[in-house]
C-alpha positions in Angstrom: 0.0 0.0 0.0 1.3 3.4 -1.0 0.0 6.7 0.1 1.5 8.6 -2.8 -0.9 10.5 -5.0 -1.5 9.2 -8.4 -0.1 11.0 -11.4 -2.8 12.7 -13.4 -3.2 11.2 -16.9 -3.9 14.5 -18.7 -1.1 16.7 -17.6 -0.9 19.9 -19.6 2.5 20.4 -21.1 4.3 23.4 -19.6 5.0 26.2 -22.0 8.4 27.9 -21.7 8.5 31.5 -22.7 11.2 32.5 -25.1 14.4 33.2 -23.1 15.7 36.6 -24.0 19.3 37.0 -25.1 21.8 39.2 -23.3 21.5 41.8 -26.0 17.7 41.9 -25.5 18.1 42.2 -21.8 20.6 45.0 -22.3 18.2 46.8 -24.7 15.4 46.5 -22.2 17.7 47.8 -19.4 18.7 50.8 -21.6 15.1 51.6 -22.3 14.2 51.5 -18.6 17.1 53.8 -17.8 16.1 56.2 -20.6 12.6 56.4 -19.1 14.0 57.0 -15.7 16.3 59.7 -17.0 13.4 61.4 -18.7 11.4 61.4 -15.6 14.3 62.8 -13.5 14.9 65.5 -16.2 11.3 66.7 -15.9 11.5 66.8 -12.1 14.8 68.7 -12.2 13.4 71.2 -14.6 10.3 71.8 -12.5 12.3 72.1 -9.3 14.9 74.3 -11.1 12.2 76.7 -12.1 10.8 76.9 -8.6 14.3 77.4 -7.2 15.0 80.1 -9.8 11.9 82.0 -8.6 12.9 81.7 -5.0 16.5 82.8 -5.7 15.4 85.6 -7.9 13.1 87.0 -5.2 16.0 86.9 -2.8 18.7 88.2 -5.1 17.0 91.0 -6.9 17.1 93.4 -3.9 20.7 92.6 -3.2 21.6 93.1 -6.9 19.8 96.4 -6.9 21.8 97.5 -3.9 25.0 96.4 -5.5 24.1 98.3 -8.6 23.5 101.5 -6.6 26.9 101.1 -4.8 28.7 100.5 -8.1 27.1 103.6 -9.6 28.2 105.6 -6.5 31.8 104.3 -6.9 31.8 105.2 -10.6 30.7 108.7 -9.9 33.4 109.2 -7.3 36.1 107.9 -9.6 34.8 110.2 -12.4 35.0 113.1 -10.0 38.5 112.2 -9.0 39.5 111.9 -12.6 38.1 115.4 -13.3 40.1 116.9 -10.4 43.4 115.6 -11.5 
């Protein structure tokens, strides 16, 4: 007496998918990386624009002050040049 299960008589043959070659795998990997790089590029551009707005809001007053100071220095140097 055996307690082993009986083998089914109508066993469906297992189908093996086509095994990809190394070149196919490399192409798939490259495609995935291109997709990831594209997504990262979009995110960087979006964040870069937001960062640019923030930096511009902070830097514009400082740049205007620097412009005024440079103009003052230029006028002083022009006055000195006229005196000599």
